[in-house]
LOGU-664655 format. One record per atom (N, C-alpha, C, O): residue number from 0; residue in one letter; x, y, z. Coordinates in steps of 0.1 Angstrom, whole numbers, padded with zeros to 4 digits. Example, Ala and Ser with C-alpha at 12.3 -4.5 7.8 and 13.67 -1.06 7.14 Angstrom:
BEGIN
atom sepa: 0; pado: A; east: 0132; north: -0057; up: 0078
atom sepa: 0; pado: A; east: 0123; north: -0045; up: 0078
atom sepa: 0; pado: A; east: 0132; north: -0033; up: 0078
atom sepa: 0; pado: A; east: 0142; north: -0033; up: 0085
atom sepa: 1; pado: S; east: 0128; north: -0022; up: 0071
atom sepa: 1; pado: S; east: 0137; north: -0011; up: 0071
atom sepa: 1; pado: S; east: 0129; north: 0000; up: 0079
atom sepa: 1; pado: S; east: 0134; north: 0011; up: 0080
//
This chain:
BEGIN
atom sepa: 0; pado: M; east: 2371; north: 1183; up: 2075
atom sepa: 0; pado: M; east: 2370; north: 1191; up: 2083
atom sepa: 0; pado: M; east: 2375; north: 1202; up: 2089
atom sepa: 0; pado: M; east: 2372; north: 1214; up: 2090
atom sepa: 1; pado: L; east: 2385; north: 1194; up: 2094
atom sepa: 1; pado: L; east: 2394; north: 1206; up: 2099
atom sepa: 1; pado: L; east: 2401; north: 1211; up: 2091
atom sepa: 1; pado: L; east: 2405; north: 1223; up: 2093
atom sepa: 2; pado: F; east: 2405; north: 1205; up: 2078
atom sepa: 2; pado: F; east: 2413; north: 1211; up: 2070
atom sepa: 2; pado: F; east: 2408; north: 1221; up: 2064
atom sepa: 2; pado: F; east: 2416; north: 1230; up: 2061
atom sepa: 3; pado: L; east: 2396; north: 1222; up: 2060
atom sepa: 3; pado: L; east: 2392; north: 1233; up: 2053
atom sepa: 3; pado: L; east: 2393; north: 1246; up: 2065
atom sepa: 3; pado: L; east: 2400; north: 1256; up: 2061
atom sepa: 4; pado: L; east: 2389; north: 1245; up: 2075
atom sepa: 4; pado: L; east: 2387; north: 1255; up: 2086
atom sepa: 4; pado: L; east: 2400; north: 1262; up: 2086
atom sepa: 4; pado: L; east: 2400; north: 1274; up: 2087
atom sepa: 5; pado: R; east: 2411; north: 1253; up: 2086
atom sepa: 5; pado: R; east: 2427; north: 1260; up: 2080
atom sepa: 5; pado: R; east: 2427; north: 1267; up: 2070
atom sepa: 5; pado: R; east: 2432; north: 1279; up: 2072
atom sepa: 6; pado: E; east: 2424; north: 1265; up: 2061
atom sepa: 6; pado: E; east: 2423; north: 1270; up: 2045
atom sepa: 6; pado: E; east: 2415; north: 1279; up: 2049
atom sepa: 6; pado: E; east: 2422; north: 1289; up: 2050
atom sepa: 7; pado: E; east: 2404; north: 1282; up: 2052
atom sepa: 7; pado: E; east: 2396; north: 1297; up: 2055
atom sepa: 7; pado: E; east: 2402; north: 1306; up: 2060
atom sepa: 7; pado: E; east: 2403; north: 1317; up: 2056
atom sepa: 8; pado: G; east: 2410; north: 1299; up: 2074
atom sepa: 8; pado: G; east: 2416; north: 1311; up: 2079
atom sepa: 8; pado: G; east: 2429; north: 1316; up: 2075
atom sepa: 8; pado: G; east: 2433; north: 1328; up: 2077
atom sepa: 9; pado: Q; east: 2439; north: 1303; up: 2068
atom sepa: 9; pado: Q; east: 2445; north: 1310; up: 2059
atom sepa: 9; pado: Q; east: 2443; north: 1320; up: 2049
atom sepa: 9; pado: Q; east: 2451; north: 1329; up: 2048
atom sepa: 10; pado: G; east: 2432; north: 1320; up: 2040
atom sepa: 10; pado: G; east: 2427; north: 1329; up: 2029
atom sepa: 10; pado: G; east: 2425; north: 1343; up: 2039
atom sepa: 10; pado: G; east: 2428; north: 1354; up: 2034
atom sepa: 11; pado: L; east: 2422; north: 1343; up: 2049
atom sepa: 11; pado: L; east: 2419; north: 1354; up: 2059
atom sepa: 11; pado: L; east: 2431; north: 1365; up: 2059
atom sepa: 11; pado: L; east: 2432; north: 1377; up: 2056
atom sepa: 12; pado: I; east: 2443; north: 1353; up: 2064
atom sepa: 12; pado: I; east: 2456; north: 1359; up: 2068
atom sepa: 12; pado: I; east: 2459; north: 1367; up: 2055
atom sepa: 12; pado: I; east: 2464; north: 1378; up: 2055
atom sepa: 13; pado: E; east: 2457; north: 1360; up: 2045
atom sepa: 13; pado: E; east: 2467; north: 1365; up: 2031
atom sepa: 13; pado: E; east: 2458; north: 1378; up: 2027
atom sepa: 13; pado: E; east: 2464; north: 1387; up: 2021
atom sepa: 14; pado: Y; east: 2447; north: 1379; up: 2028
atom sepa: 14; pado: Y; east: 2438; north: 1392; up: 2025
atom sepa: 14; pado: Y; east: 2438; north: 1403; up: 2036
atom sepa: 14; pado: Y; east: 2434; north: 1414; up: 2035
atom sepa: 15; pado: A; east: 2445; north: 1399; up: 2048
atom sepa: 15; pado: A; east: 2445; north: 1408; up: 2057
atom sepa: 15; pado: A; east: 2461; north: 1416; up: 2056
atom sepa: 15; pado: A; east: 2465; north: 1427; up: 2059
atom sepa: 16; pado: L; east: 2469; north: 1404; up: 2051
atom sepa: 16; pado: L; east: 2482; north: 1412; up: 2046
atom sepa: 16; pado: L; east: 2483; north: 1418; up: 2036
atom sepa: 16; pado: L; east: 2491; north: 1427; up: 2036
atom sepa: 17; pado: V; east: 2474; north: 1416; up: 2023
atom sepa: 17; pado: V; east: 2475; north: 1424; up: 2014
atom sepa: 17; pado: V; east: 2468; north: 1436; up: 2015
atom sepa: 17; pado: V; east: 2474; north: 1445; up: 2009
atom sepa: 18; pado: L; east: 2457; north: 1440; up: 2022
atom sepa: 18; pado: L; east: 2452; north: 1453; up: 2030
atom sepa: 18; pado: L; east: 2463; north: 1459; up: 2036
atom sepa: 18; pado: L; east: 2467; north: 1470; up: 2030
atom sepa: 19; pado: V; east: 2468; north: 1454; up: 2047
atom sepa: 19; pado: V; east: 2481; north: 1460; up: 2052
atom sepa: 19; pado: V; east: 2490; north: 1467; up: 2046
atom sepa: 19; pado: V; east: 2493; north: 1478; up: 2050
atom sepa: 20; pado: L; east: 2496; north: 1461; up: 2034
atom sepa: 20; pado: L; east: 2506; north: 1463; up: 2023
atom sepa: 20; pado: L; east: 2500; north: 1473; up: 2016
atom sepa: 20; pado: L; east: 2506; north: 1484; up: 2015
atom sepa: 21; pado: I; east: 2488; north: 1474; up: 2011
atom sepa: 21; pado: I; east: 2480; north: 1486; up: 2005
atom sepa: 21; pado: I; east: 2481; north: 1497; up: 2013
atom sepa: 21; pado: I; east: 2482; north: 1509; up: 2009
atom sepa: 22; pado: A; east: 2479; north: 1492; up: 2027
atom sepa: 22; pado: A; east: 2478; north: 1504; up: 2031
atom sepa: 22; pado: A; east: 2489; north: 1512; up: 2038
atom sepa: 22; pado: A; east: 2487; north: 1523; up: 2043
atom sepa: 23; pado: V; east: 2500; north: 1505; up: 2037
atom sepa: 23; pado: V; east: 2514; north: 1509; up: 2038
atom sepa: 23; pado: V; east: 2518; north: 1517; up: 2024
atom sepa: 23; pado: V; east: 2525; north: 1527; up: 2026
atom sepa: 24; pado: V; east: 2514; north: 1515; up: 2014
atom sepa: 24; pado: V; east: 2519; north: 1520; up: 2004
atom sepa: 24; pado: V; east: 2512; north: 1532; up: 2002
atom sepa: 24; pado: V; east: 2518; north: 1542; up: 1997
atom sepa: 25; pado: I; east: 2497; north: 1533; up: 2006
atom sepa: 25; pado: I; east: 2492; north: 1548; up: 2004
atom sepa: 25; pado: I; east: 2497; north: 1557; up: 2016
atom sepa: 25; pado: I; east: 2499; north: 1568; up: 2012
atom sepa: 26; pado: I; east: 2497; north: 1554; up: 2023
atom sepa: 26; pado: I; east: 2510; north: 1560; up: 2034
atom sepa: 26; pado: I; east: 2522; north: 1565; up: 2031
atom sepa: 26; pado: I; east: 2527; north: 1576; up: 2032
atom sepa: 27; pado: V; east: 2527; north: 1555; up: 2025
atom sepa: 27; pado: V; east: 2548; north: 1563; up: 2015
atom sepa: 27; pado: V; east: 2540; north: 1570; up: 2009
atom sepa: 27; pado: V; east: 2539; north: 1582; up: 2014
atom sepa: 28; pado: I; east: 2531; north: 1568; up: 1999
atom sepa: 28; pado: I; east: 2527; north: 1579; up: 1988
atom sepa: 28; pado: I; east: 2523; north: 1591; up: 1991
atom sepa: 28; pado: I; east: 2526; north: 1601; up: 1984
atom sepa: 29; pado: L; east: 2515; north: 1591; up: 2004
atom sepa: 29; pado: L; east: 2512; north: 1604; up: 2014
atom sepa: 29; pado: L; east: 2520; north: 1613; up: 2016
atom sepa: 29; pado: L; east: 2519; north: 1625; up: 2012
atom sepa: 30; pado: A; east: 2530; north: 1607; up: 2022
atom sepa: 30; pado: A; east: 2542; north: 1613; up: 2031
atom sepa: 30; pado: A; east: 2548; north: 1618; up: 2022
atom sepa: 30; pado: A; east: 2549; north: 1630; up: 2023
atom sepa: 31; pado: L; east: 2552; north: 1611; up: 2011
atom sepa: 31; pado: L; east: 2559; north: 1617; up: 1999
atom sepa: 31; pado: L; east: 2553; north: 1628; up: 1994
atom sepa: 31; pado: L; east: 2558; north: 1639; up: 1996
atom sepa: 32; pado: V; east: 2542; north: 1625; up: 1989
atom sepa: 32; pado: V; east: 2536; north: 1637; up: 1982
atom sepa: 32; pado: V; east: 2527; north: 1647; up: 1987
atom sepa: 32; pado: V; east: 2523; north: 1657; up: 1981
atom sepa: 33; pado: G; east: 2523; north: 1642; up: 1997
atom sepa: 33; pado: G; east: 2517; north: 1650; up: 2005
atom sepa: 33; pado: G; east: 2521; north: 1665; up: 2009
atom sepa: 33; pado: G; east: 2511; north: 1672; up: 2011
atom sepa: 34; pado: P; east: 2532; north: 1669; up: 2011
atom sepa: 34; pado: P; east: 2537; north: 1686; up: 2012
atom sepa: 34; pado: P; east: 2535; north: 1693; up: 2000
atom sepa: 34; pado: P; east: 2532; north: 1705; up: 2000
atom sepa: 35; pado: Q; east: 2538; north: 1686; up: 1986
atom sepa: 35; pado: Q; east: 2537; north: 1687; up: 1974
atom sepa: 35; pado: Q; east: 2522; north: 1694; up: 1972
atom sepa: 35; pado: Q; east: 2520; north: 1705; up: 1967
atom sepa: 36; pado: I; east: 2512; north: 1685; up: 1975
atom sepa: 36; pado: I; east: 2499; north: 1689; up: 1973
atom sepa: 36; pado: I; east: 2494; north: 1697; up: 1982
atom sepa: 36; pado: I; east: 2484; north: 1703; up: 1979
atom sepa: 37; pado: G; east: 2500; north: 1700; up: 1996
atom sepa: 37; pado: G; east: 2496; north: 1714; up: 2006
atom sepa: 37; pado: G; east: 2503; north: 1723; up: 2001
atom sepa: 37; pado: G; east: 2498; north: 1734; up: 2004
atom sepa: 38; pado: N; east: 2514; north: 1723; up: 1992
atom sepa: 38; pado: N; east: 2518; north: 1738; up: 1989
atom sepa: 38; pado: N; east: 2514; north: 1741; up: 1975
atom sepa: 38; pado: N; east: 2519; north: 1751; up: 1970
atom sepa: 39; pado: L; east: 2505; north: 1734; up: 1967
atom sepa: 39; pado: L; east: 2496; north: 1735; up: 1954
atom sepa: 39; pado: L; east: 2486; north: 1740; up: 1962
atom sepa: 39; pado: L; east: 2481; north: 1751; up: 1959
atom sepa: 40; pado: Y; east: 2482; north: 1735; up: 1970
atom sepa: 40; pado: Y; east: 2468; north: 1743; up: 1973
atom sepa: 40; pado: Y; east: 2467; north: 1755; up: 1984
atom sepa: 40; pado: Y; east: 2457; north: 1761; up: 1987
atom sepa: 41; pado: S; east: 2477; north: 1756; up: 1988
atom sepa: 41; pado: S; east: 2481; north: 1769; up: 1994
atom sepa: 41; pado: S; east: 2483; north: 1780; up: 1985
atom sepa: 41; pado: S; east: 2480; north: 1791; up: 1987
atom sepa: 42; pado: Q; east: 2489; north: 1777; up: 1975
atom sepa: 42; pado: Q; east: 2492; north: 1786; up: 1962
atom sepa: 42; pado: Q; east: 2478; north: 1789; up: 1957
atom sepa: 42; pado: Q; east: 2476; north: 1801; up: 1955
atom sepa: 43; pado: V; east: 2468; north: 1780; up: 1954
atom sepa: 43; pado: V; east: 2456; north: 1780; up: 1946
atom sepa: 43; pado: V; east: 2444; north: 1786; up: 1956
atom sepa: 43; pado: V; east: 2436; north: 1794; up: 1951
atom sepa: 44; pado: A; east: 2443; north: 1782; up: 1967
atom sepa: 44; pado: A; east: 2433; north: 1786; up: 1978
atom sepa: 44; pado: A; east: 2430; north: 1803; up: 1980
atom sepa: 44; pado: A; east: 2419; north: 1807; up: 1983
atom sepa: 45; pado: P; east: 2441; north: 1812; up: 1977
atom sepa: 45; pado: P; east: 2437; north: 1821; up: 1976
atom sepa: 45; pado: P; east: 2430; north: 1832; up: 1963
atom sepa: 45; pado: P; east: 2425; north: 1844; up: 1963
atom sepa: 46; pado: C; east: 2431; north: 1825; up: 1955
atom sepa: 46; pado: C; east: 2426; north: 1828; up: 1945
atom sepa: 46; pado: C; east: 2413; north: 1823; up: 1940
atom sepa: 46; pado: C; east: 2407; north: 1828; up: 1930
atom sepa: 47; pado: I; east: 2410; north: 1815; up: 1947
atom sepa: 47; pado: I; east: 2395; north: 1816; up: 1951
atom sepa: 47; pado: I; east: 2386; north: 1827; up: 1955
atom sepa: 47; pado: I; east: 2376; north: 1832; up: 1949
atom sepa: 48; pado: A; east: 2392; north: 1830; up: 1964
atom sepa: 48; pado: A; east: 2384; north: 1840; up: 1972
atom sepa: 48; pado: A; east: 2385; north: 1853; up: 1963
atom sepa: 48; pado: A; east: 2396; north: 1855; up: 1957
atom sepa: 49; pado: P; east: 2373; north: 1861; up: 1962
atom sepa: 49; pado: P; east: 2369; north: 1872; up: 1954
atom sepa: 49; pado: P; east: 2380; north: 1883; up: 1956
atom sepa: 49; pado: P; east: 2383; north: 1889; up: 1946
atom sepa: 50; pado: P; east: 2385; north: 1885; up: 1967
atom sepa: 50; pado: P; east: 2392; north: 1898; up: 1968
atom sepa: 50; pado: P; east: 2404; north: 1896; up: 1963
atom sepa: 50; pado: P; east: 2409; north: 1907; up: 1961
atom sepa: 51; pado: M; east: 2413; north: 1885; up: 1961
atom sepa: 51; pado: M; east: 2423; north: 1883; up: 1958
atom sepa: 51; pado: M; east: 2426; north: 1880; up: 1943
atom sepa: 51; pado: M; east: 2436; north: 1883; up: 1937
atom sepa: 52; pado: A; east: 2412; north: 1870; up: 1936
atom sepa: 52; pado: A; east: 2412; north: 1863; up: 1927
atom sepa: 52; pado: A; east: 2416; north: 1875; up: 1915
atom sepa: 52; pado: A; east: 2420; north: 1870; up: 1905
atom sepa: 53; pado: Q; east: 2417; north: 1890; up: 1915
atom sepa: 53; pado: Q; east: 2421; north: 1894; up: 1903
atom sepa: 53; pado: Q; east: 2439; north: 1895; up: 1899
atom sepa: 53; pado: Q; east: 2444; north: 1898; up: 1888
atom sepa: 54; pado: Y; east: 2445; north: 1892; up: 1913
atom sepa: 54; pado: Y; east: 2460; north: 1891; up: 1914
atom sepa: 54; pado: Y; east: 2466; north: 1872; up: 1909
atom sepa: 54; pado: Y; east: 2477; north: 1868; up: 1910
atom sepa: 55; pado: C; east: 2456; north: 1867; up: 1906
atom sepa: 55; pado: C; east: 2461; north: 1851; up: 1904
atom sepa: 55; pado: C; east: 2460; north: 1845; up: 1889
atom sepa: 55; pado: C; east: 2460; north: 1833; up: 1886
atom sepa: 56; pado: L; east: 2460; north: 1857; up: 1879
atom sepa: 56; pado: L; east: 2457; north: 1854; up: 1866
atom sepa: 56; pado: L; east: 2471; north: 1853; up: 1862
atom sepa: 56; pado: L; east: 2473; north: 1850; up: 1850
//
């Protein structure tokens, strides 16, 4: 019975490590690509507003 509890704890730790790894990968991707997405949004956002929309074609 004690052996089964140890395996369940080990499984939970493995899932936690996988989740941490996924979170780190997402953070790194956002850190690398985030500024480019921000620049793109800054270029597109004024084109959505009606007064400036005629200059964005």
